[in-house]
C-alpha positions as CSV (number, residue, x, y, z in Angstrom):
1,M,142.4,86.2,75.2
2,D,139.7,85.0,72.8
3,K,136.2,83.7,72.8
4,I,134.5,87.0,73.5
5,A,131.6,88.1,71.2
6,F,129.9,91.4,71.1
7,M,126.5,91.7,69.6
8,H,124.9,95.1,68.7
9,C,121.2,95.9,68.8
10,E,119.0,98.9,68.9
11,L,116.5,99.3,71.6
12,N,113.5,101.5,71.6
13,R,112.8,103.4,74.8
14,N,109.3,104.3,76.0
15,D,109.9,107.9,74.8
16,G,110.5,106.8,71.3
17,E,114.3,107.4,71.4
18,T,116.5,104.5,70.1
19,V,119.5,103.6,72.2
20,E,122.4,101.3,71.4
21,G,122.4,97.9,73.2
22,I,125.4,95.6,73.5
23,T,125.4,92.0,74.5
24,L,128.6,90.4,75.6
25,V,129.2,86.6,75.5
26,V,132.2,85.3,77.2
27,D,133.7,81.8,76.9
28,G,137.0,80.0,76.8
29,P,140.1,81.7,78.1
30,V,138.3,85.0,78.9
31,K,135.8,83.1,81.1
32,T,138.8,81.3,82.8
33,V,140.3,84.7,83.6
34,L,136.9,86.0,85.0
35,D,136.6,82.8,87.1
36,Y,140.1,83.3,88.5
37,I,139.3,86.9,89.4
38,L,136.1,85.8,91.1
39,I,137.9,83.2,93.1
40,E,140.7,85.6,94.1
41,K,138.5,88.7,94.6
42,G,135.1,87.2,95.6
43,D,134.9,89.6,98.4
44,E,134.9,92.5,95.9
45,F,132.9,90.9,93.0
46,K,129.8,88.8,93.2
47,N,129.7,87.6,89.6
48,H,131.3,88.0,86.2
49,T,129.0,90.9,85.3
50,E,130.4,93.0,88.2
51,I,134.0,92.2,87.0
52,V,133.3,93.2,83.4
53,H,131.5,96.4,84.7
54,H,134.5,97.3,86.8
55,A,136.9,96.6,84.0
56,L,134.8,98.6,81.5
57,M,134.5,101.6,83.8
58,D,138.2,101.5,84.6
59,G,139.1,101.3,80.9
60,L,136.8,104.2,80.0
61,K,138.3,106.4,82.8
62,R,141.8,105.6,81.5
63,I,140.8,106.5,78.0
64,T,139.1,109.8,78.9
65,D,142.1,110.7,81.2
66,K,144.5,110.1,78.3
67,I,142.3,112.3,76.0
68,S,142.4,115.1,78.6
69,A,146.1,114.8,79.1
70,D,146.7,114.8,75.3
71,K,144.6,117.9,74.9
72,A,146.4,119.7,77.8
73,S,149.8,118.9,76.2
74,E,148.7,120.4,72.9
75,E,147.9,123.8,74.6
């Protein structure tokens, strides 16, 4: 999969704290995959953003579960 661009920026909150912002631009084959998922799972996802959100949250859970499992096996 290609044609995915991540852009980093820093955003200032009202309280003065700076937070990291990420912009994701999707095109080409990645967009085709998102379109396919939307067609097949339109009852679960309303748009590409919901699909990416779900994929990100699933991926983060897998990574943190793996970290926890690795730590438990070290003990």
